[in-house]
C-alpha positions in Angstrom: 91.4 1.9 -144.4 88.8 3.5 -143.2 85.5 4.0 -145.0 83.8 7.6 -144.1 80.3 7.3 -143.2 78.5 8.2 -146.9 80.1 5.7 -148.5 78.1 3.1 -146.4 75.3 1.1 -148.0 72.9 2.2 -145.3 74.0 6.0 -144.9 71.3 8.4 -144.6 71.3 12.2 -145.5 69.6 14.1 -143.3 68.1 18.0 -144.6 67.5 21.1 -142.7 64.5 22.7 -144.2 65.2 26.3 -143.9 61.2 27.2 -143.8 59.5 24.6 -141.5 62.8 23.9 -139.3 61.6 20.4 -139.6 64.5 17.3 -140.4 63.6 15.6 -143.0 65.6 12.8 -146.1 64.1 10.7 -148.8 62.7 7.4 -148.8 62.8 6.3 -152.4 60.5 9.2 -154.1 59.5 10.6 -150.7 59.4 12.1 -147.7 60.3 10.9 -144.6 60.6 13.8 -141.1 61.6 13.9 -138.0 59.0 14.5 -135.5 60.0 18.2 -134.0 58.2 17.3 -130.3 60.6 14.7 -130.0 64.4 17.4 -131.1 66.6 18.2 -128.0 66.5 21.4 -129.9 65.5 23.4 -133.2 67.3 22.4 -136.4 69.6 24.1 -138.1 71.1 23.7 -141.5 75.0 22.4 -140.8 78.1 21.7 -143.0 76.7 17.9 -141.9 73.1 18.4 -142.3 72.4 21.4 -145.3 69.5 23.4 -145.1 66.8 22.1 -148.2 63.4 23.2 -148.6 61.6 19.9 -147.9 59.3 18.5 -150.6 56.4 20.0 -148.2 57.6 23.8 -148.6 58.5 22.9 -152.2 54.8 22.1 -152.7 55.6 18.5 -154.3 53.6 16.5 -151.6 50.9 17.8 -149.3 52.3 15.9 -146.4 54.8 13.9 -145.4 54.7 10.4 -146.3 56.2 8.8 -142.6 57.0 10.4 -138.9 59.6 9.0 -136.6 
């Protein structure tokens, strides 16, 4: 029986911020972003990467904790 990706223990859900167009995720209570300079194309929301404002655009953090 196949296991869906989101059921794996190491699965990470990424989000696309509609304001700053960064891909981001949580690391505990902190925020991790993918650097847009290394992307092949602009980040856009999709069914697999839903739109959600990042913590920086919401004003909950001043900057991402970690950049990848």
